[in-house]
The first five atom37 places (N, CA, C, CB, O) and aatype in JSON, in Angstrom:
{
  "aatype": [12, 18, 11, 0, 19, 1, 0, 1, 12, 1, 0, 10, 19, 4, 1, 0, 1, 0, 15, 1, 1, 3, 19, 7, 12, 19, 16, 15, 6, 18, 0, 12, 7, 9, 19, 0, 0, 19, 0, 13, 0, 19, 19, 10, 18, 11, 19, 19, 15, 15, 7, 6, 19, 15, 0, 6, 10, 5, 7, 9, 19, 11, 1, 0, 10, 2, 0, 5, 19],
  "atom_mask": [
    [1, 1, 1, 1, 1],
    [1, 1, 1, 1, 1],
    [1, 1, 1, 1, 1],
    [1, 1, 1, 1, 1],
    [1, 1, 1, 1, 1],
    [1, 1, 1, 1, 1],
    [1, 1, 1, 1, 1],
    [1, 1, 1, 1, 1],
    [1, 1, 1, 1, 1],
    [1, 1, 1, 1, 1],
    [1, 1, 1, 1, 1],
    [1, 1, 1, 1, 1],
    [1, 1, 1, 1, 1],
    [1, 1, 1, 1, 1],
    [1, 1, 1, 1, 1],
    [1, 1, 1, 1, 1],
    [1, 1, 1, 1, 1],
    [1, 1, 1, 1, 1],
    [1, 1, 1, 1, 1],
    [1, 1, 1, 1, 1],
    [1, 1, 1, 1, 1],
    [1, 1, 1, 1, 1],
    [1, 1, 1, 1, 1],
    [1, 1, 1, 0, 1],
    [1, 1, 1, 1, 1],
    [1, 1, 1, 1, 1],
    [1, 1, 1, 1, 1],
    [1, 1, 1, 1, 1],
    [1, 1, 1, 1, 1],
    [1, 1, 1, 1, 1],
    [1, 1, 1, 1, 1],
    [1, 1, 1, 1, 1],
    [1, 1, 1, 0, 1],
    [1, 1, 1, 1, 1],
    [1, 1, 1, 1, 1],
    [1, 1, 1, 1, 1],
    [1, 1, 1, 1, 1],
    [1, 1, 1, 1, 1],
    [1, 1, 1, 1, 1],
    [1, 1, 1, 1, 1],
    [1, 1, 1, 1, 1],
    [1, 1, 1, 1, 1],
    [1, 1, 1, 1, 1],
    [1, 1, 1, 1, 1],
    [1, 1, 1, 1, 1],
    [1, 1, 1, 1, 1],
    [1, 1, 1, 1, 1],
    [1, 1, 1, 1, 1],
    [1, 1, 1, 1, 1],
    [1, 1, 1, 1, 1],
    [1, 1, 1, 0, 1],
    [1, 1, 1, 1, 1],
    [1, 1, 1, 1, 1],
    [1, 1, 1, 1, 1],
    [1, 1, 1, 1, 1],
    [1, 1, 1, 1, 1],
    [1, 1, 1, 1, 1],
    [1, 1, 1, 1, 1],
    [1, 1, 1, 0, 1],
    [1, 1, 1, 1, 1],
    [1, 1, 1, 1, 1],
    [1, 1, 1, 1, 1],
    [1, 1, 1, 1, 1],
    [1, 1, 1, 1, 1],
    [1, 1, 1, 1, 1],
    [1, 1, 1, 1, 1],
    [1, 1, 1, 1, 1],
    [1, 1, 1, 1, 1],
    [1, 1, 1, 1, 1]
  ],
  "atom_positions": [
    [[57.45, 1.8, 11.04], [56.93, 3.13, 11.35], [56.63, 3.88, 10.06], [57.93, 3.92, 12.23], [55.6, 4.55, 9.96]],
    [[57.51, 3.77, 9.07], [57.32, 4.47, 7.8], [56.03, 4.02, 7.13], [58.51, 4.23, 6.87], [55.3, 4.84, 6.57]],
    [[55.75, 2.71, 7.17], [54.55, 2.19, 6.53], [53.29, 2.71, 7.22], [54.56, 0.66, 6.54], [52.28, 2.99, 6.57]],
    [[53.34, 2.82, 8.54], [52.19, 3.32, 9.28], [51.91, 4.78, 8.95], [52.42, 3.15, 10.79], [50.76, 5.18, 8.78]],
    [[52.97, 5.59, 8.87], [52.81, 7.01, 8.54], [52.3, 7.15, 7.12], [54.15, 7.77, 8.71], [51.42, 7.97, 6.84]],
    [[52.84, 6.34, 6.21], [52.41, 6.41, 4.82], [50.94, 6.0, 4.68], [53.3, 5.5, 3.94], [50.2, 6.63, 3.92]],
    [[50.51, 4.98, 5.4], [49.11, 4.55, 5.35], [48.19, 5.63, 5.92], [48.92, 3.22, 6.13], [47.11, 5.88, 5.4]],
    [[48.64, 6.26, 6.99], [47.84, 7.32, 7.61], [47.7, 8.52, 6.66], [48.48, 7.77, 8.94], [46.63, 9.1, 6.54]],
    [[48.78, 8.89, 6.01], [48.74, 10.0, 5.06], [47.85, 9.66, 3.87], [50.15, 10.34, 4.58], [47.1, 10.52, 3.4]],
    [[47.91, 8.44, 3.39], [47.05, 8.03, 2.28], [45.58, 8.11, 2.68], [47.4, 6.59, 1.82], [44.74, 8.54, 1.89]],
    [[45.27, 7.7, 3.9], [43.88, 7.77, 4.37], [43.4, 9.22, 4.46], [43.75, 7.09, 5.75], [42.26, 9.52, 4.11]],
    [[44.27, 10.11, 4.93], [43.89, 11.52, 5.03], [43.68, 12.14, 3.66], [44.95, 12.31, 5.8], [42.75, 12.93, 3.47]],
    [[44.53, 11.8, 2.7], [44.39, 12.33, 1.35], [43.11, 11.83, 0.72], [45.61, 11.95, 0.48], [42.39, 12.59, 0.07]],
    [[42.8, 10.55, 0.89], [41.57, 9.99, 0.32], [40.34, 10.66, 0.94], [41.51, 8.46, 0.55], [39.37, 10.95, 0.24]],
    [[40.39, 10.9, 2.23], [39.26, 11.55, 2.9], [39.09, 12.98, 2.39], [39.47, 11.55, 4.42], [37.96, 13.43, 2.19]],
    [[40.19, 13.7, 2.18], [40.13, 15.07, 1.67], [39.57, 15.08, 0.25], [41.52, 15.73, 1.7], [38.76, 15.95, -0.08]],
    [[39.98, 14.14, -0.58], [39.46, 14.07, -1.95], [37.97, 13.76, -1.95], [40.21, 13.02, -2.76], [37.21, 14.33, -2.73]],
    [[37.55, 12.86, -1.08], [36.14, 12.49, -1.01], [35.29, 13.67, -0.57], [35.93, 11.31, -0.06], [34.18, 13.85, -1.07]],
    [[35.78, 14.47, 0.35], [34.99, 15.62, 0.82], [34.88, 16.69, -0.26], [35.61, 16.21, 2.08], [33.87, 17.39, -0.33]],
    [[35.9, 16.82, -1.11], [35.83, 17.8, -2.19], [34.82, 17.38, -3.25], [37.21, 17.98, -2.83], [34.21, 18.25, -3.88]],
    [[34.64, 16.11, -3.47], [33.69, 15.65, -4.48], [32.25, 15.93, -4.07], [33.88, 14.16, -4.73], [31.39, 16.11, -4.93]],
    [[31.98, 15.97, -2.78], [30.62, 16.18, -2.31], [30.19, 17.64, -2.3], [30.48, 15.62, -0.93], [29.01, 17.93, -2.09]],
    [[31.11, 18.55, -2.51], [30.78, 19.98, -2.44], [29.73, 20.34, -3.49], [32.05, 20.83, -2.65], [28.81, 21.08, -3.17]],
    [[29.84, 19.84, -4.7], [28.87, 20.14, -5.75], [27.51, 19.56, -5.46], [0.0, 0.0, 0.0], [26.49, 20.14, -5.85]],
    [[27.46, 18.43, -4.77], [26.17, 17.82, -4.46], [25.37, 18.69, -3.51], [26.37, 16.43, -3.86], [24.15, 18.77, -3.63]],
    [[26.02, 19.33, -2.59], [25.32, 20.17, -1.63], [24.64, 21.33, -2.36], [26.29, 20.71, -0.56], [23.49, 21.65, -2.07]],
    [[25.34, 21.94, -3.29], [24.78, 23.05, -4.05], [23.59, 22.59, -4.88], [25.84, 23.68, -4.95], [22.58, 23.29, -4.95]],
    [[23.7, 21.43, -5.51], [22.58, 20.94, -6.33], [21.38, 20.58, -5.46], [23.01, 19.72, -7.15], [20.24, 20.75, -5.88]],
    [[21.63, 20.09, -4.26], [20.51, 19.79, -3.36], [19.79, 21.07, -2.95], [21.01, 19.04, -2.11], [18.56, 21.09, -2.88]],
    [[20.55, 22.13, -2.68], [19.91, 23.41, -2.37], [19.09, 23.91, -3.55], [20.97, 24.46, -1.97], [17.98, 24.41, -3.38]],
    [[19.64, 23.77, -4.74], [18.93, 24.22, -5.94], [17.62, 23.45, -6.12], [19.81, 24.06, -7.18], [16.59, 24.04, -6.43]],
    [[17.65, 22.15, -5.93], [16.43, 21.35, -6.07], [15.42, 21.72, -4.98], [16.77, 19.84, -5.99], [14.22, 21.74, -5.24]],
    [[15.89, 22.0, -3.79], [14.99, 22.43, -2.72], [14.33, 23.77, -3.04], [0.0, 0.0, 0.0], [13.14, 23.95, -2.77]],
    [[15.09, 24.68, -3.6], [14.53, 25.99, -3.97], [13.51, 25.83, -5.08], [15.64, 26.96, -4.39], [12.44, 26.45, -5.04]],
    [[13.82, 25.01, -6.08], [12.87, 24.77, -7.18], [11.58, 24.16, -6.64], [13.5, 23.85, -8.25], [10.49, 24.56, -7.05]],
    [[11.69, 23.2, -5.74], [10.5, 22.58, -5.16], [9.69, 23.58, -4.34], [10.9, 21.38, -4.29], [8.46, 23.58, -4.4]],
    [[10.37, 24.44, -3.59], [9.66, 25.44, -2.78], [8.94, 26.45, -3.66], [10.65, 26.15, -1.84], [7.82, 26.85, -3.35]],
    [[9.58, 26.87, -4.73], [8.94, 27.82, -5.64], [7.74, 27.18, -6.33], [9.95, 28.33, -6.7], [6.7, 27.82, -6.48]],
    [[7.87, 25.93, -6.73], [6.75, 25.23, -7.36], [5.58, 25.11, -6.39], [7.18, 23.84, -7.86], [4.42, 25.31, -6.77]],
    [[5.87, 24.78, -5.14], [4.81, 24.68, -4.13], [4.17, 26.05, -3.9], [5.38, 24.13, -2.8], [2.95, 26.13, -3.74]],
    [[4.96, 27.11, -3.88], [4.42, 28.46, -3.68], [3.51, 28.86, -4.83], [5.55, 29.47, -3.52], [2.48, 29.49, -4.61]],
    [[3.87, 28.51, -6.05], [3.04, 28.83, -7.21], [1.71, 28.1, -7.13], [3.77, 28.47, -8.51], [0.66, 28.69, -7.37]],
    [[1.76, 26.81, -6.79], [0.51, 26.04, -6.67], [-0.36, 26.61, -5.56], [0.81, 24.55, -6.41], [-1.57, 26.76, -5.73]],
    [[0.24, 26.93, -4.42], [-0.51, 27.5, -3.31], [-1.13, 28.84, -3.69], [0.39, 27.67, -2.09], [-2.27, 29.12, -3.33]],
    [[-0.39, 29.68, -4.41], [-0.91, 30.97, -4.85], [-2.1, 30.78, -5.79], [0.19, 31.79, -5.55], [-3.1, 31.49, -5.68]],
    [[-1.99, 29.84, -6.71], [-3.09, 29.58, -7.64], [-4.34, 29.12, -6.9], [-2.68, 28.52, -8.69], [-5.45, 29.55, -7.23]],
    [[-4.18, 28.27, -5.9], [-5.32, 27.77, -5.13], [-5.94, 28.9, -4.32], [-4.89, 26.62, -4.2], [-7.16, 29.06, -4.31]],
    [[-5.12, 29.68, -3.63], [-5.63, 30.74, -2.76], [-6.26, 31.86, -3.58], [-4.52, 31.29, -1.88], [-7.23, 32.48, -3.14]],
    [[-5.73, 32.14, -4.75], [-6.27, 33.24, -5.54], [-7.46, 32.81, -6.41], [-5.18, 33.83, -6.41], [-8.01, 33.64, -7.14]],
    [[-7.85, 31.55, -6.36], [-9.03, 31.13, -7.12], [-10.28, 31.75, -6.49], [-9.15, 29.57, -7.17], [-10.26, 32.13, -5.32]],
    [[-11.35, 31.85, -7.25], [-12.55, 32.55, -6.81], [-13.19, 31.97, -5.56], [0.0, 0.0, 0.0], [-13.5, 32.7, -4.62]],
    [[-13.39, 30.67, -5.53], [-14.08, 30.04, -4.4], [-13.27, 30.14, -3.12], [-14.36, 28.57, -4.71], [-13.81, 30.49, -2.07]],
    [[-11.99, 29.85, -3.2], [-11.15, 29.89, -2.0], [-11.0, 31.33, -1.51], [-9.76, 29.27, -2.29], [-11.04, 31.58, -0.31]],
    [[-10.84, 32.26, -2.43], [-10.71, 33.66, -2.05], [-11.97, 34.16, -1.34], [-10.43, 34.53, -3.28], [-11.89, 34.85, -0.33]],
    [[-13.13, 33.8, -1.86], [-14.39, 34.21, -1.23], [-14.53, 33.58, 0.16], [-15.58, 33.82, -2.11], [-14.98, 34.24, 1.09]],
    [[-14.15, 32.33, 0.29], [-14.24, 31.66, 1.59], [-13.28, 32.3, 2.6], [-13.92, 30.16, 1.44], [-13.65, 32.5, 3.76]],
    [[-12.08, 32.62, 2.17], [-11.12, 33.27, 3.07], [-11.61, 34.66, 3.49], [-9.75, 33.38, 2.4], [-11.44, 35.05, 4.65]],
    [[-12.2, 35.39, 2.56], [-12.75, 36.7, 2.92], [-13.9, 36.55, 3.9], [-13.21, 37.44, 1.67], [-14.04, 37.37, 4.81]],
    [[-14.72, 35.53, 3.73], [-15.81, 35.28, 4.68], [-15.29, 34.96, 6.06], [0.0, 0.0, 0.0], [-15.85, 35.42, 7.06]],
    [[-14.23, 34.17, 6.14], [-13.64, 33.83, 7.44], [-13.1, 35.08, 8.12], [-12.51, 32.79, 7.27], [-13.3, 35.27, 9.32]],
    [[-12.42, 35.93, 7.35], [-11.87, 37.16, 7.94], [-12.99, 38.08, 8.4], [-10.95, 37.89, 6.92], [-12.91, 38.68, 9.48]],
    [[-14.04, 38.21, 7.59], [-15.16, 39.07, 7.98], [-15.84, 38.57, 9.25], [-16.17, 39.16, 6.85], [-16.16, 39.36, 10.14]],
    [[-16.06, 37.26, 9.34], [-16.67, 36.69, 10.54], [-15.77, 36.9, 11.76], [-16.95, 35.18, 10.35], [-16.26, 37.17, 12.85]],
    [[-14.47, 36.79, 11.57], [-13.54, 36.98, 12.68], [-13.53, 38.43, 13.15], [-12.12, 36.54, 12.28], [-13.44, 38.7, 14.35]],
    [[-13.63, 39.37, 12.21], [-13.62, 40.79, 12.59], [-14.94, 41.23, 13.21], [-13.31, 41.64, 11.37], [-14.96, 42.14, 14.04]],
    [[-16.03, 40.59, 12.81], [-17.34, 40.96, 13.35], [-17.71, 40.19, 14.6], [-18.38, 40.74, 12.32], [-18.76, 40.45, 15.19]],
    [[-16.87, 39.25, 15.01], [-17.17, 38.45, 16.2], [-17.12, 39.33, 17.44], [-16.17, 37.27, 16.32], [-16.23, 40.17, 17.6]],
    [[-18.09, 39.13, 18.31], [-18.14, 39.9, 19.54], [-17.77, 38.99, 20.69], [-19.54, 40.55, 19.75], [-18.24, 37.85, 20.78]],
    [[-16.94, 39.5, 21.55], [-16.46, 38.68, 22.67], [-17.33, 38.87, 23.87], [-15.02, 39.03, 23.02], [-17.08, 38.27, 24.92]]
  ]
}
């Protein structure tokens, strides 16, 4: 019985240690996700604010506002 309890306690301690090691990985994954999202937003802003795309978007909005139902 003592050996079974000792083995069970060792398994629980190992599992607790393993879960503590992964805590930092979660934070770094969030950081990488935020960096990727910001980079994508910057690229999207550059594309949308370029002259040709901006003019095309304004044309689409004007056509939509002038459309008669």
